[in-house]
Steps between C-alpha positions, in 0.01 A plus 500: 500500500640838399528772763301820451702791635272781386384550860852605606528878510773546762742272682700598807773290655430378852718322752367155405338561165306763312209739547279507189279802429547622856279232650603143417800355680669222300765277660830407336369154413518352148199281585286814533328595174516872578874469557529348151286784360743749651798315353332516157426871553871557585610295197301740281732782611315631802685582820357471851519815709712490815318415822534860612558813298784731597240739642349222713842393627583861587170538687561175690845627602349833610229328705758277668736789577215713635421219745866485605512877552172503696629220724828688552303812596297302755817336638655843554274538803538149642767600753341825611670839499738630765394853594696786652299471821685311772351270763588507871821308420606751233423254221319620191136394503427281200145527371283301261518700180229388257238744382241329721728513804568869449126563466426321827767700683364822349147410611626442856694826490193692378289349781762597756510857367119518503495368857746770601762264643871578482636149453388161374605137506626358172587138426815464292604246237622262771172529694651711777293783642639854529338800662593791277428871487266587217779705342711183481210304351458776242872475417463123455198555273693748288797263469281201418299701249811639335655154474181351361468778241864455398449126451172557317666747261773241443233238425326730253829575327576131460147432373533782247834359383344156456195634318703701248758225441510391137695176548508213747861591582389852597222353716733258678751780563251668734598377846403622846810646664 
């Protein structure tokens, strides 16, 4: 029986075979009639498209690198941030430094100001409590906010570099430092 290959419009290479017309996956198996149709189609001078276009490969590289950069940004805050405010032992108080952590500290600070108190208890990165003057808490907030904004600007710069990259090499060159 002769194969009819008129139904074949497009063929893309896949890891273990071919994708015909964007919807039919055909294994690399000579016992499969569609596989034989593809071989006939190729013998007539047609060429299967690569599994991924250059644009698709570039986008995959960008997506992967954006994930790496986002993870690096998140990891930046995993060890807290040492502030200029010292504890009773003259050791810099290290605070949780994520956006959410800063927001919670700011909410507590705002409540303390509204209540008219002059100091408040804060829990540091190591879960130690410190009674601090509101001026010191404000200093911590400013330092945490400045650090967060610096890291966020760095993240945005890296994301911009990835998004405008024209080659996979340019994408992979973007590294969190």
